[in-house]
Residue frames as qw, qx, qy, qz and C-alpha x, y, z in Angstrom:
[[0.608, -0.609, -0.353, -0.367, -80.21, 156.31, 58.05],
 [0.008, 0.503, -0.615, 0.608, -79.40, 157.17, 61.65],
 [0.749, -0.386, -0.502, -0.196, -80.29, 154.53, 64.27],
 [0.610, -0.227, -0.534, 0.540, -79.93, 154.50, 67.97],
 [0.284, -0.739, -0.342, 0.506, -79.53, 157.46, 70.28],
 [0.329, 0.861, 0.159, 0.353, -79.77, 160.91, 68.58],
 [0.326, -0.924, 0.194, -0.039, -77.94, 162.56, 71.49],
 [0.752, -0.354, 0.435, 0.346, -75.08, 159.99, 71.27],
 [0.649, 0.507, 0.362, 0.436, -74.86, 160.53, 67.53],
 [0.107, 0.953, 0.013, 0.283, -74.57, 164.34, 68.01],
 [0.566, -0.748, 0.323, 0.125, -71.85, 163.80, 70.69],
 [0.767, -0.066, 0.472, 0.429, -69.78, 161.62, 68.31],
 [0.437, 0.506, 0.404, 0.625, -70.29, 164.29, 65.50],
 [0.203, -0.671, -0.314, 0.640, -69.81, 167.67, 67.28],
 [0.362, 0.869, 0.279, 0.192, -70.84, 170.81, 65.41],
 [0.587, -0.245, 0.040, 0.771, -67.80, 172.98, 64.56],
 [0.015, -0.123, 0.242, 0.962, -69.47, 175.70, 62.43],
 [0.211, 0.587, 0.769, -0.141, -72.88, 177.02, 61.74],
 [0.041, -0.073, -0.251, -0.964, -74.67, 179.51, 59.47],
 [0.275, 0.393, 0.701, -0.528, -78.19, 180.24, 60.87],
 [0.278, 0.601, 0.695, 0.281, -81.14, 180.54, 58.56],
 [0.008, -0.462, -0.087, 0.882, -81.74, 184.07, 57.16],
 [0.524, 0.656, 0.404, -0.363, -84.26, 185.56, 54.80],
 [0.289, 0.727, -0.442, -0.439, -81.60, 186.24, 52.06],
 [0.064, 0.344, -0.917, -0.193, -80.03, 182.76, 51.71],
 [0.810, -0.067, -0.031, -0.581, -83.21, 180.96, 52.83],
 [0.874, 0.006, -0.483, 0.053, -81.08, 178.08, 54.20],
 [0.517, -0.756, 0.382, -0.126, -79.17, 177.05, 57.34],
 [0.720, 0.464, -0.492, 0.155, -75.81, 175.30, 57.26],
 [0.646, -0.671, 0.356, -0.079, -73.88, 173.28, 59.75],
 [0.574, 0.542, -0.605, 0.099, -70.48, 171.59, 59.64],
 [0.799, -0.514, 0.244, -0.193, -69.81, 168.68, 61.95],
 [0.010, 0.599, -0.800, -0.022, -66.69, 166.74, 62.68],
 [0.946, -0.002, -0.210, -0.246, -66.78, 162.99, 61.87],
 [0.639, -0.596, 0.486, 0.008, -64.71, 160.57, 63.93],
 [0.264, 0.542, -0.765, -0.229, -61.81, 158.67, 62.46],
 [0.802, -0.051, -0.525, -0.279, -62.42, 155.02, 61.98],
 [0.720, -0.244, -0.587, 0.278, -62.72, 153.38, 65.38],
 [0.285, 0.065, -0.347, 0.891, -62.34, 156.82, 67.05],
 [0.196, -0.763, -0.612, 0.071, -64.58, 159.20, 68.99],
 [0.250, 0.415, -0.009, 0.875, -64.64, 163.08, 68.77],
 [0.468, -0.751, -0.436, -0.161, -66.93, 163.46, 71.76],
 [0.550, -0.769, -0.076, 0.317, -65.81, 166.10, 74.30],
 [0.183, 0.942, -0.260, -0.109, -63.44, 167.60, 71.79],
 [0.393, -0.539, 0.732, 0.141, -61.06, 164.57, 71.99],
 [0.761, 0.207, 0.612, 0.056, -60.22, 161.82, 69.57],
 [0.272, -0.172, 0.568, 0.758, -59.12, 161.83, 66.01],
 [0.486, 0.586, 0.135, -0.634, -61.16, 163.69, 63.43],
 [0.615, 0.137, 0.716, 0.300, -61.86, 161.67, 60.35],
 [0.166, 0.305, 0.470, 0.812, -63.18, 164.64, 58.32],
 [0.209, 0.272, 0.302, -0.889, -66.04, 167.13, 58.09],
 [0.125, 0.442, 0.850, 0.259, -69.51, 166.79, 57.02],
 [0.140, 0.086, -0.021, -0.986, -71.49, 169.75, 55.68],
 [0.075, 0.477, 0.875, 0.045, -75.21, 169.66, 55.90],
 [0.095, 0.033, -0.106, -0.989, -77.80, 172.16, 54.57],
 [0.070, 0.524, 0.847, -0.050, -81.49, 172.62, 54.94],
 [0.053, 0.380, 0.099, -0.918, -83.88, 175.24, 53.76],
 [0.602, 0.508, 0.062, -0.613, -86.22, 176.30, 50.89],
 [0.841, 0.091, 0.525, 0.100, -86.34, 173.31, 48.62],
 [0.632, 0.749, 0.136, 0.148, -85.64, 175.17, 45.45],
 [0.029, -0.905, 0.414, -0.097, -82.68, 177.02, 46.95],
 [0.636, -0.412, 0.652, 0.028, -81.26, 173.67, 48.17],
 [0.834, 0.323, 0.436, 0.097, -81.84, 171.86, 44.88],
 [0.465, 0.874, -0.100, 0.097, -80.04, 174.55, 42.81],
 [0.180, -0.804, 0.561, -0.084, -76.95, 173.87, 44.83],
 [0.749, -0.186, 0.635, -0.033, -76.93, 170.13, 44.25],
 [0.376, 0.524, -0.624, -0.440, -75.37, 168.14, 41.44],
 [0.330, 0.047, -0.941, -0.050, -76.16, 164.60, 42.74],
 [0.681, -0.347, 0.078, -0.640, -78.99, 162.89, 44.59],
 [0.181, -0.265, 0.912, -0.256, -79.04, 159.99, 47.04],
 [0.754, 0.037, -0.272, -0.597, -81.04, 157.08, 45.87],
 [0.853, -0.249, 0.425, -0.173, -81.68, 153.45, 46.92],
 [0.247, 0.594, -0.734, -0.219, -78.89, 151.14, 45.92],
 [0.730, 0.052, -0.660, -0.169, -78.51, 147.37, 45.76],
 [0.591, -0.199, -0.715, 0.316, -79.05, 145.25, 48.86],
 [0.379, -0.824, -0.418, 0.054, -80.83, 148.09, 50.61],
 [0.521, -0.315, -0.037, 0.793, -77.78, 150.48, 50.45],
 [0.179, 0.914, 0.184, -0.313, -77.57, 154.03, 49.23],
 [0.611, 0.046, 0.357, 0.704, -75.70, 155.54, 46.27],
 [0.081, 0.694, -0.001, -0.715, -75.21, 158.96, 44.66],
 [0.533, 0.416, 0.595, 0.434, -76.28, 159.42, 41.08],
 [0.165, 0.052, 0.169, 0.970, -76.29, 162.57, 38.93],
 [0.214, 0.550, 0.559, -0.583, -79.23, 164.86, 39.50],
 [0.171, 0.174, 0.662, 0.709, -80.79, 164.88, 36.03],
 [0.319, -0.099, -0.121, -0.935, -83.88, 166.75, 34.75],
 [0.591, -0.297, -0.692, -0.289, -86.07, 163.64, 35.36],
 [0.490, -0.310, -0.641, 0.504, -85.16, 163.72, 39.01],
 [0.047, -0.068, -0.134, 0.988, -85.72, 167.52, 39.16],
 [0.443, -0.184, -0.425, -0.767, -89.12, 167.13, 37.56],
 [0.603, -0.343, -0.720, 0.010, -90.10, 164.29, 39.98],
 [0.333, -0.280, -0.514, 0.739, -89.11, 166.56, 42.93],
 [0.155, -0.036, -0.060, -0.985, -91.06, 169.54, 41.55],
 [0.546, -0.300, -0.617, -0.481, -94.18, 167.34, 41.27],
 [0.577, -0.348, -0.677, 0.296, -93.77, 166.18, 44.86],
 [0.211, -0.126, -0.288, 0.926, -93.14, 169.67, 46.06],
 [0.327, -0.169, -0.291, -0.883, -96.32, 170.94, 44.33],
 [0.608, -0.336, -0.688, -0.208, -98.31, 168.07, 45.83],
 [0.507, -0.335, -0.572, 0.552, -97.07, 168.69, 49.43],
 [0.065, -0.091, -0.095, 0.989, -97.33, 172.49, 49.10],
 [0.375, -0.236, -0.496, -0.747, -100.78, 172.08, 47.60],
 [0.598, -0.435, -0.672, 0.031, -101.79, 170.22, 50.76],
 [0.308, -0.885, -0.022, -0.348, -100.84, 173.22, 52.81],
 [0.855, -0.428, -0.008, 0.293, -97.73, 171.75, 54.21],
 [0.001, 0.924, -0.359, -0.132, -94.37, 173.51, 54.69],
 [0.959, 0.208, -0.026, 0.192, -91.59, 171.75, 52.76],
 [0.280, -0.858, 0.403, 0.149, -87.94, 171.75, 53.68],
 [0.828, 0.478, -0.285, 0.065, -85.12, 170.50, 51.40],
 [0.702, -0.604, 0.354, 0.129, -82.03, 168.64, 52.73],
 [0.753, 0.585, -0.258, 0.155, -78.57, 168.21, 51.29],
 [0.714, -0.618, 0.256, 0.209, -75.01, 167.26, 52.35],
 [0.649, 0.656, -0.350, 0.159, -71.43, 167.14, 51.23],
 [0.845, -0.417, 0.043, 0.333, -68.50, 165.25, 52.85],
 [0.181, 0.950, -0.255, -0.015, -65.51, 167.47, 52.77],
 [0.894, 0.232, -0.292, 0.250, -62.23, 165.92, 51.81],
 [0.683, -0.659, -0.035, 0.312, -59.69, 165.74, 54.60],
 [0.645, 0.121, 0.171, 0.735, -56.90, 166.81, 52.18],
 [0.124, 0.567, 0.188, 0.792, -58.51, 170.23, 51.67],
 [0.493, -0.666, 0.013, -0.559, -60.21, 170.50, 55.09],
 [0.532, 0.144, -0.738, 0.388, -57.75, 169.06, 57.68],
 [0.513, -0.620, -0.566, 0.177, -58.56, 168.81, 61.38],
 [0.322, -0.580, -0.191, 0.724, -58.76, 172.22, 62.99],
 [0.262, 0.393, 0.466, 0.748, -59.66, 173.91, 59.62],
 [0.003, -0.350, -0.353, 0.868, -60.83, 177.50, 60.41],
 [0.145, 0.577, 0.723, 0.351, -64.21, 177.58, 58.73],
 [0.076, -0.474, -0.210, 0.852, -65.45, 181.12, 58.10],
 [0.396, 0.762, 0.512, 0.002, -68.02, 183.13, 56.24],
 [0.435, 0.435, 0.091, 0.783, -65.55, 185.93, 55.80],
 [0.212, -0.318, -0.394, 0.836, -65.73, 189.38, 57.25],
 [0.262, 0.763, 0.486, -0.335, -68.39, 192.06, 56.91],
 [0.103, 0.756, -0.270, -0.587, -66.18, 193.91, 54.46],
 [0.263, -0.153, 0.851, 0.429, -65.85, 190.98, 52.23],
 [0.500, 0.136, -0.359, -0.776, -68.05, 190.57, 49.17],
 [0.865, -0.024, 0.285, -0.413, -70.73, 187.86, 49.12],
 [0.943, 0.295, -0.155, 0.006, -69.41, 184.38, 48.40],
 [0.209, 0.721, -0.585, 0.307, -66.30, 184.71, 50.47],
 [0.837, -0.396, 0.301, -0.227, -66.92, 181.67, 52.58],
 [0.122, 0.612, -0.774, -0.111, -64.01, 179.28, 52.64],
 [0.422, 0.048, 0.895, -0.133, -66.13, 176.12, 52.23],
 [0.070, -0.097, -0.711, -0.693, -68.20, 174.86, 49.39],
 [0.425, 0.296, 0.519, -0.679, -71.98, 175.60, 49.17],
 [0.725, 0.436, -0.212, -0.489, -72.51, 173.99, 45.74],
 [0.482, 0.336, -0.807, -0.064, -71.86, 170.55, 44.37],
 [0.422, -0.233, 0.683, -0.549, -73.99, 169.10, 47.16],
 [0.188, -0.113, -0.953, -0.208, -75.91, 165.87, 47.28],
 [0.523, -0.249, -0.024, -0.815, -79.66, 166.20, 47.55],
 [0.063, -0.046, 0.937, -0.339, -81.07, 163.98, 50.29],
 [0.148, -0.526, -0.797, -0.255, -84.74, 164.80, 49.82],
 [0.188, -0.404, 0.051, -0.894, -87.42, 166.83, 51.48],
 [0.148, -0.352, -0.847, 0.369, -89.59, 166.63, 54.55],
 [0.203, -0.502, -0.285, -0.791, -92.90, 168.37, 55.08],
 [0.161, -0.307, -0.739, 0.577, -94.82, 169.51, 58.17],
 [0.082, -0.783, -0.551, -0.277, -98.15, 171.16, 58.88],
 [0.273, -0.106, -0.252, 0.922, -97.74, 174.82, 59.84],
 [0.034, -0.712, -0.668, -0.213, -101.25, 176.03, 60.40],
 [0.007, -0.616, 0.051, -0.786, -102.16, 179.72, 61.09],
 [0.049, 0.034, -0.698, 0.713, -102.45, 180.61, 64.75],
 [0.058, -0.546, -0.835, 0.022, -106.00, 180.02, 66.14],
 [0.085, -0.719, -0.366, 0.585, -106.41, 183.71, 67.02],
 [0.219, -0.142, 0.421, 0.869, -105.49, 185.05, 63.62],
 [0.009, -0.474, -0.704, -0.529, -108.94, 184.92, 61.98],
 [0.280, -0.802, -0.503, 0.159, -110.51, 186.72, 64.89],
 [0.383, -0.537, 0.057, 0.749, -107.80, 189.31, 64.90],
 [0.172, 0.078, 0.562, 0.805, -108.24, 189.95, 61.22],
 [0.119, -0.649, -0.703, -0.265, -112.00, 190.17, 61.57],
 [0.298, -0.790, -0.330, 0.422, -111.68, 192.84, 64.32],
 [0.278, -0.362, 0.248, 0.855, -109.25, 194.94, 62.23],
 [0.051, 0.278, 0.647, 0.708, -111.57, 194.86, 59.25],
 [0.191, -0.734, -0.652, -0.019, -114.54, 195.76, 61.36],
 [0.317, -0.744, -0.123, 0.575, -112.56, 198.77, 62.54],
 [0.432, 0.890, 0.001, -0.147, -111.91, 199.82, 58.95],
 [0.296, -0.690, 0.603, 0.269, -108.31, 198.58, 58.88],
 [0.800, 0.477, -0.280, -0.232, -107.26, 196.95, 55.60],
 [0.694, -0.425, 0.577, 0.068, -105.43, 193.67, 56.11],
 [0.663, 0.618, -0.390, -0.165, -102.93, 192.43, 53.57],
 [0.903, -0.310, 0.261, 0.143, -101.01, 189.12, 53.83],
 [0.369, 0.795, -0.480, 0.027, -97.31, 189.46, 53.00],
 [0.901, -0.317, 0.295, -0.014, -95.41, 186.23, 53.34],
 [0.056, 0.656, -0.716, -0.233, -92.07, 184.61, 52.47],
 [0.646, -0.002, 0.760, -0.073, -93.68, 181.20, 52.09],
 [0.136, 0.027, 0.816, 0.561, -94.27, 179.40, 48.75],
 [0.417, 0.065, -0.134, -0.897, -97.36, 180.53, 46.92],
 [0.531, -0.090, -0.790, -0.293, -98.65, 177.01, 46.60],
 [0.336, -0.283, -0.776, 0.453, -98.99, 176.66, 50.32],
 [0.069, 0.222, 0.272, -0.934, -100.47, 180.09, 50.73],
 [0.429, -0.090, -0.522, -0.732, -103.18, 179.35, 48.20],
 [0.503, -0.279, -0.817, -0.030, -104.41, 176.58, 50.48],
 [0.187, -0.236, -0.548, 0.781, -104.39, 178.83, 53.55],
 [0.275, 0.101, -0.061, -0.954, -106.95, 181.06, 51.71],
 [0.534, -0.121, -0.676, -0.494, -109.14, 178.14, 51.02],
 [0.239, -0.216, -0.838, 0.441, -109.60, 177.31, 54.69],
 [0.160, -0.751, -0.601, -0.225, -113.06, 178.38, 55.83],
 [0.403, -0.716, -0.297, 0.486, -111.75, 180.66, 58.56],
 [0.264, -0.378, 0.270, 0.845, -109.71, 182.69, 56.11],
 [0.117, 0.361, 0.702, 0.603, -112.15, 182.46, 53.15],
 [0.140, -0.808, -0.571, 0.038, -114.62, 184.30, 55.21],
 [0.327, -0.765, -0.048, 0.552, -112.21, 187.24, 55.73],
 [0.132, -0.463, 0.526, 0.701, -110.52, 187.50, 52.28],
 [0.762, 0.538, 0.171, -0.318, -112.17, 187.56, 48.87],
 [0.837, 0.150, 0.313, 0.424, -110.29, 185.93, 45.99],
 [0.355, 0.848, 0.036, 0.391, -109.66, 189.48, 44.65],
 [0.398, -0.855, 0.318, -0.098, -107.91, 190.40, 48.01],
 [0.882, -0.220, 0.368, 0.195, -105.96, 187.15, 47.62],
 [0.744, 0.478, 0.191, 0.426, -104.62, 187.91, 44.19],
 [0.109, 0.940, -0.091, 0.311, -103.40, 191.33, 45.31],
 [0.696, -0.662, 0.259, 0.099, -101.21, 189.82, 48.04],
 [0.467, 0.755, -0.458, 0.041, -97.55, 189.91, 47.10],
 [0.950, -0.266, 0.011, 0.162, -95.20, 186.95, 47.81],
 [0.099, -0.889, 0.437, 0.090, -91.74, 188.16, 48.80],
 [0.764, -0.247, 0.576, 0.155, -90.45, 184.62, 48.24],
 [0.579, 0.198, 0.623, 0.487, -90.68, 184.50, 44.50],
 [0.042, -0.255, 0.189, 0.947, -91.90, 188.03, 43.63],
 [0.126, -0.367, -0.780, -0.491, -95.27, 186.79, 42.36],
 [0.398, -0.119, 0.183, -0.891, -98.53, 188.39, 43.08],
 [0.130, 0.127, 0.976, -0.120, -100.83, 185.69, 44.49]]
């Protein structure tokens, strides 16, 4: 858990590499420098104690890259344990519950990179455009699953009116989304959308996220 000033924490752990979210990977990734014991890496100075890789994105994409999970340990501490099928099933149930409530769910994971393999000044890279996929020079598997957060991401207020105007003009409106179908189902149950789309329309919509027809 991080306590104190977030800005100060970011200053002590400067970001050295980043992979922005994209629709193919469905995750974003950052690598931050961690200060050596008693040191400070702020401003680019101070000794680097190592690097910390963090990843966030579509929960199922994050989970498939993890082999351990962070759980409560003795005396209020934290410890890593193997990510077994029971833990995966527990996560799936929580994911369905949150998604079923219409909330957007984001998975979180991390991995501390060993200093022996990733010394200070290591040139992190995704590779070049001519490289095949998977040419990054850092690990994106064997991560530790930290958990998931959810947030409400409601449709914009003017969407129902815009859809109604399109339909009144004879324009057929189809919802194509990259979101998880569980959350999309609830959107269609909201009164404003239920007046615009029949369940038959709903079933014909295609989800690019998983390939299912909703």
